A tleap script that builds the chain and sets N, CA, C and O, in Angstrom:
source leaprc.protein.ff14SB
mol = sequence {
  NMET LEU ARG HIE ALA ASN VAL ILE ALA THR
  ALA ARG ASP ALA GLY ARG LEU VAL GLY VAL
  SER ARG ALA ILE THR ASP TYR SER TYR CYS
  CYS TYR LEU SER ASP LEU ALA VAL ASP GLU
  GLN TYR GLN ARG GLN GLY ILE GLY LYS ARG
  LEU ILE GLU GLU THR LEU ARG ALA ALA GLY
  GLY ASP ASP VAL THR LEU ILE LEU VAL ALA
  ALA PRO ALA ALA GLU GLY TYR TYR PRO LYS
  VAL GLY MET LYS HIE LEU PRO SER CYS TRP
  SER VAL PRO ARG LYS CARG
}
set mol.1.N position { 85.000 81.347 178.912 }
set mol.1.CA position { 86.143 82.221 179.023 }
set mol.1.C position { 87.424 81.418 179.234 }
set mol.1.O position { 88.434 81.672 178.579 }
set mol.2.N position { 87.382 80.476 180.124 }
set mol.2.CA position { 88.585 79.711 180.412 }
set mol.2.C position { 88.925 78.729 179.292 }
set mol.2.O position { 90.098 78.528 178.978 }
set mol.3.N position { 87.921 78.129 178.702 }
set mol.3.CA position { 88.151 77.116 177.671 }
set mol.3.C position { 88.907 77.684 176.471 }
set mol.3.O position { 89.702 76.971 175.859 }
set mol.4.N position { 88.683 78.928 176.128 }
set mol.4.CA position { 89.279 79.500 174.926 }
set mol.4.C position { 90.507 80.354 175.193 }
set mol.4.O position { 91.065 80.938 174.263 }
set mol.5.N position { 90.933 80.438 176.430 }
set mol.5.CA position { 92.151 81.180 176.758 }
set mol.5.C position { 93.364 80.348 176.353 }
set mol.5.O position { 93.343 79.121 176.443 }
set mol.6.N position { 94.418 81.025 175.906 }
set mol.6.CA position { 95.670 80.342 175.588 }
set mol.6.C position { 96.563 80.190 176.820 }
set mol.6.O position { 97.278 79.197 176.962 }
set mol.7.N position { 96.515 81.183 177.706 }
set mol.7.CA position { 97.374 81.182 178.891 }
set mol.7.C position { 96.538 81.529 180.114 }
set mol.7.O position { 95.832 82.537 180.138 }
set mol.8.N position { 96.632 80.681 181.123 }
set mol.8.CA position { 96.009 80.955 182.412 }
set mol.8.C position { 97.079 80.740 183.473 }
set mol.8.O position { 97.716 79.688 183.522 }
set mol.9.N position { 97.268 81.736 184.315 }
set mol.9.CA position { 98.203 81.619 185.436 }
set mol.9.C position { 97.416 81.845 186.719 }
set mol.9.O position { 96.531 82.699 186.771 }
set mol.10.N position { 97.739 81.083 187.742 }
set mol.10.CA position { 97.029 81.224 189.003 }
set mol.10.C position { 98.014 81.389 190.157 }
set mol.10.O position { 99.171 80.978 190.074 }
set mol.11.N position { 97.529 81.996 191.226 }
set mol.11.CA position { 98.268 82.090 192.478 }
set mol.11.C position { 97.393 81.472 193.556 }
set mol.11.O position { 96.196 81.747 193.640 }
set mol.12.N position { 98.004 80.641 194.370 }
set mol.12.CA position { 97.250 79.939 195.408 }
set mol.12.C position { 97.964 80.043 196.746 }
set mol.12.O position { 99.189 80.137 196.815 }
set mol.13.N position { 97.173 80.024 197.798 }
set mol.13.CA position { 97.683 79.995 199.158 }
set mol.13.C position { 97.074 78.776 199.824 }
set mol.13.O position { 95.875 78.749 200.099 }
set mol.14.N position { 97.891 77.769 200.084 }
set mol.14.CA position { 97.414 76.511 200.680 }
set mol.14.C position { 96.235 75.939 199.896 }
set mol.14.O position { 95.270 75.444 200.479 }
set mol.15.N position { 96.323 76.014 198.562 }
set mol.15.CA position { 95.283 75.476 197.705 }
set mol.15.C position { 94.160 76.443 197.373 }
set mol.15.O position { 93.398 76.207 196.435 }
set mol.16.N position { 94.047 77.512 198.118 }
set mol.16.CA position { 92.988 78.509 197.882 }
set mol.16.C position { 93.412 79.441 196.749 }
set mol.16.O position { 94.510 79.998 196.779 }
set mol.17.N position { 92.546 79.612 195.754 }
set mol.17.CA position { 92.820 80.506 194.636 }
set mol.17.C position { 92.785 81.948 195.135 }
set mol.17.O position { 91.766 82.405 195.654 }
set mol.18.N position { 93.911 82.671 194.976 }
set mol.18.CA position { 93.976 84.063 195.434 }
set mol.18.C position { 94.284 85.029 194.296 }
set mol.18.O position { 94.195 86.243 194.480 }
set mol.19.N position { 94.645 84.510 193.122 }
set mol.19.CA position { 94.924 85.376 191.986 }
set mol.19.C position { 94.846 84.594 190.686 }
set mol.19.O position { 95.099 83.389 190.653 }
set mol.20.N position { 94.491 85.298 189.613 }
set mol.20.CA position { 94.387 84.647 188.305 }
set mol.20.C position { 94.661 85.645 187.198 }
set mol.20.O position { 94.323 86.824 187.303 }
set mol.21.N position { 95.273 85.157 186.144 }
set mol.21.CA position { 95.419 85.939 184.915 }
set mol.21.C position { 94.982 85.055 183.761 }
set mol.21.O position { 95.238 83.851 183.745 }
set mol.22.N position { 94.320 85.673 182.800 }
set mol.22.CA position { 93.808 84.940 181.628 }
set mol.22.C position { 94.179 85.741 180.400 }
set mol.22.O position { 93.948 86.949 180.350 }
set mol.23.N position { 94.762 85.068 179.394 }
set mol.23.CA position { 95.246 85.778 178.214 }
set mol.23.C position { 95.010 84.986 176.934 }
set mol.23.O position { 94.841 83.767 176.938 }
set mol.24.N position { 95.006 85.738 175.847 }
set mol.24.CA position { 94.905 85.185 174.504 }
set mol.24.C position { 96.148 85.641 173.751 }
set mol.24.O position { 96.499 86.820 173.795 }
set mol.25.N position { 96.812 84.728 173.064 }
set mol.25.CA position { 98.071 85.067 172.414 }
set mol.25.C position { 98.291 84.267 171.137 }
set mol.25.O position { 97.691 83.211 170.935 }
set mol.26.N position { 99.167 84.793 170.277 }
set mol.26.CA position { 99.610 84.042 169.104 }
set mol.26.C position { 100.994 83.444 169.349 }
set mol.26.O position { 101.551 82.802 168.458 }
set mol.27.N position { 101.550 83.643 170.531 }
set mol.27.CA position { 102.842 83.121 170.971 }
set mol.27.C position { 104.034 83.666 170.187 }
set mol.27.O position { 105.147 83.162 170.339 }
set mol.28.N position { 103.826 84.677 169.358 }
set mol.28.CA position { 104.957 85.184 168.587 }
set mol.28.C position { 104.977 86.700 168.446 }
set mol.28.O position { 106.045 87.262 168.208 }
set mol.29.N position { 103.855 87.381 168.581 }
set mol.29.CA position { 103.818 88.817 168.362 }
set mol.29.C position { 103.133 89.572 169.495 }
set mol.29.O position { 103.680 90.547 170.009 }
set mol.30.N position { 101.936 89.128 169.889 }
set mol.30.CA position { 101.227 89.853 170.933 }
set mol.30.C position { 100.467 88.906 171.849 }
set mol.30.O position { 100.144 87.772 171.496 }
set mol.31.N position { 100.200 89.418 173.029 }
set mol.31.CA position { 99.432 88.699 174.033 }
set mol.31.C position { 98.463 89.690 174.652 }
set mol.31.O position { 98.886 90.722 175.172 }
set mol.32.N position { 97.182 89.396 174.606 }
set mol.32.CA position { 96.169 90.246 175.213 }
set mol.32.C position { 95.824 89.669 176.579 }
set mol.32.O position { 95.220 88.600 176.678 }
set mol.33.N position { 96.209 90.377 177.620 }
set mol.33.CA position { 95.896 89.973 178.984 }
set mol.33.C position { 94.495 90.480 179.302 }
set mol.33.O position { 94.304 91.651 179.630 }
set mol.34.N position { 93.541 89.604 179.204 }
set mol.34.CA position { 92.148 90.026 179.314 }
set mol.34.C position { 91.651 90.107 180.749 }
set mol.34.O position { 90.725 90.866 181.034 }
set mol.35.N position { 92.243 89.345 181.653 }
set mol.35.CA position { 91.817 89.389 183.049 }
set mol.35.C position { 93.020 89.259 183.964 }
set mol.35.O position { 93.884 88.407 183.757 }
set mol.36.N position { 93.069 90.106 184.970 }
set mol.36.CA position { 94.060 90.004 186.045 }
set mol.36.C position { 93.326 90.350 187.327 }
set mol.36.O position { 92.784 91.446 187.466 }
set mol.37.N position { 93.310 89.414 188.259 }
set mol.37.CA position { 92.585 89.651 189.514 }
set mol.37.C position { 93.349 89.016 190.668 }
set mol.37.O position { 93.841 87.892 190.568 }
set mol.38.N position { 93.437 89.758 191.758 }
set mol.38.CA position { 94.044 89.260 192.989 }
set mol.38.C position { 93.080 89.575 194.131 }
set mol.38.O position { 92.601 90.702 194.254 }
set mol.39.N position { 92.805 88.597 194.946 }
set mol.39.CA position { 91.948 88.772 196.118 }
set mol.39.C position { 92.434 89.980 196.920 }
set mol.39.O position { 93.636 90.149 197.128 }
set mol.40.N position { 91.503 90.812 197.366 }
set mol.40.CA position { 91.870 92.040 198.090 }
set mol.40.C position { 92.785 91.772 199.278 }
set mol.40.O position { 93.686 92.564 199.552 }
set mol.41.N position { 92.568 90.678 199.979 }
set mol.41.CA position { 93.391 90.354 201.149 }
set mol.41.C position { 94.837 90.028 200.771 }
set mol.41.O position { 95.714 90.027 201.636 }
set mol.42.N position { 95.094 89.752 199.496 }
set mol.42.CA position { 96.428 89.356 199.047 }
set mol.42.C position { 97.098 90.414 198.174 }
set mol.42.O position { 98.202 90.197 197.675 }
set mol.43.N position { 96.446 91.543 197.991 }
set mol.43.CA position { 97.024 92.591 197.168 }
set mol.43.C position { 98.204 93.245 197.878 }
set mol.43.O position { 98.351 93.144 199.096 }
set mol.44.N position { 99.045 93.919 197.087 }
set mol.44.CA position { 100.251 94.608 197.565 }
set mol.44.C position { 101.309 93.653 198.090 }
set mol.44.O position { 102.092 94.004 198.973 }
set mol.45.N position { 101.330 92.427 197.535 }
set mol.45.CA position { 102.342 91.443 197.897 }
set mol.45.C position { 103.145 90.987 196.677 }
set mol.45.O position { 103.962 90.071 196.775 }
set mol.46.N position { 102.911 91.625 195.528 }
set mol.46.CA position { 103.639 91.257 194.317 }
set mol.46.C position { 102.995 90.147 193.509 }
set mol.46.O position { 103.568 89.695 192.518 }
set mol.47.N position { 101.821 89.700 193.910 }
set mol.47.CA position { 101.153 88.592 193.217 }
set mol.47.C position { 100.726 88.995 191.816 }
set mol.47.O position { 100.939 88.241 190.866 }
set mol.48.N position { 100.125 90.174 191.670 }
set mol.48.CA position { 99.704 90.630 190.345 }
set mol.48.C position { 100.887 90.758 189.397 }
set mol.48.O position { 100.815 90.330 188.245 }
set mol.49.N position { 101.969 91.344 189.878 }
set mol.49.CA position { 103.175 91.495 189.056 }
set mol.49.C position { 103.709 90.131 188.640 }
set mol.49.O position { 104.107 89.945 187.490 }
set mol.50.N position { 103.721 89.195 189.550 }
set mol.50.CA position { 104.215 87.847 189.230 }
set mol.50.C position { 103.298 87.155 188.228 }
set mol.50.O position { 103.776 86.449 187.340 }
set mol.51.N position { 101.983 87.349 188.359 }
set mol.51.CA position { 101.060 86.756 187.387 }
set mol.51.C position { 101.292 87.340 185.995 }
set mol.51.O position { 101.241 86.614 185.002 }
set mol.52.N position { 101.547 88.644 185.915 }
set mol.52.CA position { 101.856 89.277 184.624 }
set mol.52.C position { 103.132 88.672 184.050 }
set mol.52.O position { 103.174 88.332 182.868 }
set mol.53.N position { 104.169 88.535 184.868 }
set mol.53.CA position { 105.441 87.972 184.415 }
set mol.53.C position { 105.263 86.539 183.911 }
set mol.53.O position { 105.797 86.180 182.862 }
set mol.54.N position { 104.525 85.733 184.643 }
set mol.54.CA position { 104.303 84.339 184.247 }
set mol.54.C position { 103.472 84.247 182.970 }
set mol.54.O position { 103.719 83.388 182.123 }
set mol.55.N position { 102.497 85.123 182.835 }
set mol.55.CA position { 101.688 85.153 181.620 }
set mol.55.C position { 102.546 85.495 180.422 }
set mol.55.O position { 102.465 84.833 179.387 }
set mol.56.N position { 103.367 86.521 180.552 }
set mol.56.CA position { 104.242 86.934 179.453 }
set mol.56.C position { 105.240 85.833 179.110 }
set mol.56.O position { 105.485 85.567 177.934 }
set mol.57.N position { 105.815 85.194 180.118 }
set mol.57.CA position { 106.766 84.100 179.877 }
set mol.57.C position { 106.096 82.966 179.094 }
set mol.57.O position { 106.657 82.463 178.121 }
set mol.58.N position { 104.907 82.573 179.519 }
set mol.58.CA position { 104.199 81.479 178.865 }
set mol.58.C position { 103.758 81.834 177.450 }
set mol.58.O position { 103.604 80.953 176.605 }
set mol.59.N position { 103.557 83.126 177.191 }
set mol.59.CA position { 103.068 83.582 175.880 }
set mol.59.C position { 104.192 83.798 174.867 }
set mol.59.O position { 103.914 84.011 173.687 }
set mol.60.N position { 105.430 83.750 175.289 }
set mol.60.CA position { 106.527 83.932 174.339 }
set mol.60.C position { 107.644 84.822 174.839 }
set mol.60.O position { 108.618 85.054 174.122 }
set mol.61.N position { 107.521 85.322 176.049 }
set mol.61.CA position { 108.604 86.087 176.658 }
set mol.61.C position { 108.932 87.375 175.944 }
set mol.61.O position { 108.037 88.145 175.596 }
set mol.62.N position { 110.215 87.613 175.724 }
set mol.62.CA position { 110.696 88.874 175.162 }
set mol.62.C position { 110.259 89.118 173.719 }
set mol.62.O position { 110.367 90.243 173.231 }
set mol.63.N position { 109.776 88.108 173.042 }
set mol.63.CA position { 109.348 88.265 171.645 }
set mol.63.C position { 107.923 88.789 171.518 }
set mol.63.O position { 107.490 89.133 170.419 }
set mol.64.N position { 107.190 88.855 172.623 }
set mol.64.CA position { 105.763 89.165 172.598 }
set mol.64.C position { 105.486 90.491 173.309 }
set mol.64.O position { 106.071 90.774 174.354 }
set mol.65.N position { 104.594 91.296 172.739 }
set mol.65.CA position { 104.107 92.502 173.397 }
set mol.65.C position { 102.861 92.157 174.183 }
set mol.65.O position { 101.915 91.589 173.637 }
set mol.66.N position { 102.853 92.496 175.467 }
set mol.66.CA position { 101.693 92.265 176.313 }
set mol.66.C position { 100.811 93.505 176.267 }
set mol.66.O position { 101.293 94.624 176.442 }
set mol.67.N position { 99.529 93.307 176.033 }
set mol.67.CA position { 98.560 94.390 175.898 }
set mol.67.C position { 97.398 94.112 176.849 }
set mol.67.O position { 96.988 92.963 177.015 }
set mol.68.N position { 96.871 95.160 177.470 }
set mol.68.CA position { 95.661 94.990 178.272 }
set mol.68.C position { 94.865 96.280 178.286 }
set mol.68.O position { 95.394 97.356 178.008 }
set mol.69.N position { 93.603 96.160 178.610 }
set mol.69.CA position { 92.729 97.308 178.813 }
set mol.69.C position { 92.399 97.312 180.298 }
set mol.69.O position { 91.782 96.377 180.808 }
set mol.70.N position { 92.814 98.371 180.991 }
set mol.70.CA position { 92.638 98.427 182.438 }
set mol.70.C position { 91.233 98.847 182.824 }
set mol.70.O position { 90.627 99.707 182.186 }
set mol.71.N position { 90.730 98.231 183.871 }
set mol.71.CA position { 89.509 98.723 184.500 }
set mol.71.C position { 89.831 100.080 185.099 }
set mol.71.O position { 90.941 100.278 185.593 }
set mol.72.N position { 88.893 101.024 185.071 }
set mol.72.CA position { 89.183 102.363 185.589 }
set mol.72.C position { 89.807 102.375 186.990 }
set mol.72.O position { 90.711 103.168 187.252 }
set mol.73.N position { 89.348 101.531 187.867 }
set mol.73.CA position { 89.878 101.512 189.236 }
set mol.73.C position { 91.306 100.983 189.313 }
set mol.73.O position { 91.984 101.189 190.320 }
set mol.74.N position { 91.771 100.310 188.271 }
set mol.74.CA position { 93.107 99.699 188.285 }
set mol.74.C position { 94.130 100.463 187.454 }
set mol.74.O position { 95.285 100.044 187.377 }
set mol.75.N position { 93.744 101.560 186.838 }
set mol.75.CA position { 94.657 102.273 185.935 }
set mol.75.C position { 95.961 102.697 186.603 }
set mol.75.O position { 97.003 102.696 185.949 }
set mol.76.N position { 95.935 103.053 187.860 }
set mol.76.CA position { 97.143 103.489 188.549 }
set mol.76.C position { 98.103 102.368 188.886 }
set mol.76.O position { 99.266 102.623 189.197 }
set mol.77.N position { 97.635 101.128 188.830 }
set mol.77.CA position { 98.463 99.974 189.194 }
set mol.77.C position { 99.520 99.663 188.140 }
set mol.77.O position { 100.672 99.391 188.481 }
set mol.78.N position { 99.147 99.699 186.891 }
set mol.78.CA position { 100.014 99.180 185.833 }
set mol.78.C position { 101.320 99.941 185.654 }
set mol.78.O position { 102.335 99.296 185.390 }
set mol.79.N position { 101.369 101.260 185.776 }
set mol.79.CA position { 102.679 101.928 185.716 }
set mol.79.C position { 103.605 101.489 186.851 }
set mol.79.O position { 104.824 101.465 186.686 }
set mol.80.N position { 103.030 101.144 187.991 }
set mol.80.CA position { 103.830 100.719 189.146 }
set mol.80.C position { 104.541 99.396 188.911 }
set mol.80.O position { 105.554 99.114 189.551 }
set mol.81.N position { 104.022 98.584 188.001 }
set mol.81.CA position { 104.667 97.297 187.715 }
set mol.81.C position { 105.431 97.333 186.399 }
set mol.81.O position { 105.779 96.293 185.840 }
set mol.82.N position { 105.689 98.561 185.905 }
set mol.82.CA position { 106.567 98.718 184.745 }
set mol.82.C position { 105.896 98.716 183.388 }
set mol.82.O position { 106.577 98.635 182.365 }
set mol.83.N position { 104.584 98.802 183.353 }
set mol.83.CA position { 103.900 98.814 182.061 }
set mol.83.C position { 103.826 100.235 181.515 }
set mol.83.O position { 103.724 101.200 182.273 }
set mol.84.N position { 103.878 100.349 180.213 }
set mol.84.CA position { 103.855 101.634 179.520 }
set mol.84.C position { 102.438 101.939 179.040 }
set mol.84.O position { 101.762 101.071 178.486 }
set mol.85.N position { 101.993 103.178 179.256 }
set mol.85.CA position { 100.672 103.592 178.804 }
set mol.85.C position { 100.714 103.894 177.311 }
set mol.85.O position { 101.592 104.623 176.849 }
set mol.86.N position { 99.788 103.350 176.569 }
set mol.86.CA position { 99.659 103.621 175.133 }
set mol.86.C position { 98.371 104.401 174.913 }
set mol.86.O position { 97.288 103.875 175.172 }
set mol.87.N position { 98.457 105.628 174.446 }
set mol.87.CA position { 97.256 106.462 174.336 }
set mol.87.C position { 96.318 106.115 173.183 }
set mol.87.O position { 95.162 106.539 173.190 }
set mol.88.N position { 96.783 105.361 172.204 }
set mol.88.CA position { 95.900 105.087 171.063 }
set mol.88.C position { 95.332 103.677 171.156 }
set mol.88.O position { 95.971 102.695 170.777 }
set mol.89.N position { 94.135 103.614 171.664 }
set mol.89.CA position { 93.422 102.354 171.763 }
set mol.89.C position { 92.032 102.585 171.195 }
set mol.89.O position { 91.415 103.617 171.459 }
set mol.90.N position { 91.545 101.649 170.431 }
set mol.90.CA position { 90.253 101.799 169.777 }
set mol.90.C position { 89.417 100.565 170.062 }
set mol.90.O position { 89.948 99.475 170.274 }
set mol.91.N position { 88.115 100.745 170.067 }
set mol.91.CA position { 87.257 99.604 170.330 }
set mol.91.C position { 85.925 99.731 169.603 }
set mol.91.O position { 85.506 100.821 169.213 }
set mol.92.N position { 85.289 98.612 169.437 }
set mol.92.CA position { 83.899 98.546 169.020 }
set mol.92.C position { 83.170 97.987 170.236 }
set mol.92.O position { 83.353 96.817 170.573 }
set mol.93.N position { 82.354 98.787 170.896 }
set mol.93.CA position { 81.720 98.347 172.143 }
set mol.93.C position { 80.767 97.173 171.931 }
set mol.93.O position { 80.200 96.983 170.855 }
set mol.94.N position { 80.615 96.399 172.994 }
set mol.94.CA position { 79.648 95.300 172.982 }
set mol.94.C position { 78.262 95.861 172.766 }
set mol.94.O position { 77.958 96.947 173.259 }
set mol.95.N position { 77.430 95.166 172.057 }
set mol.95.CA position { 76.075 95.616 171.786 }
set mol.95.C position { 75.075 95.069 172.802 }
set mol.95.O position { 73.925 95.507 172.836 }
set mol.96.N position { 75.505 94.111 173.632 }
set mol.96.CA position { 74.605 93.583 174.654 }
set mol.96.C position { 75.303 93.417 175.964 }
set mol.96.O position { 74.690 92.982 176.939 }
savepdb mol mol.pdb
quit
């Protein structure tokens, strides 16, 4: 997962990993943010929002659309950090 990611951003507290974002991008049109995680003890401090901002900046900034598929438990988070809900998403589910 990490080897093939184009953008990885991390948040650390005294060297301890407390947040991570992992994305795949073409650096010119779109960036798929495949993973965003912040340790529960560090949530609600702006770390997730900052990881999203850093990921987008590294992927091409204002020229790139950031896309993600939210885990059901996290769906309420993304509007709070300024992301727009897109109702048309399609997938081919994993077979294993």
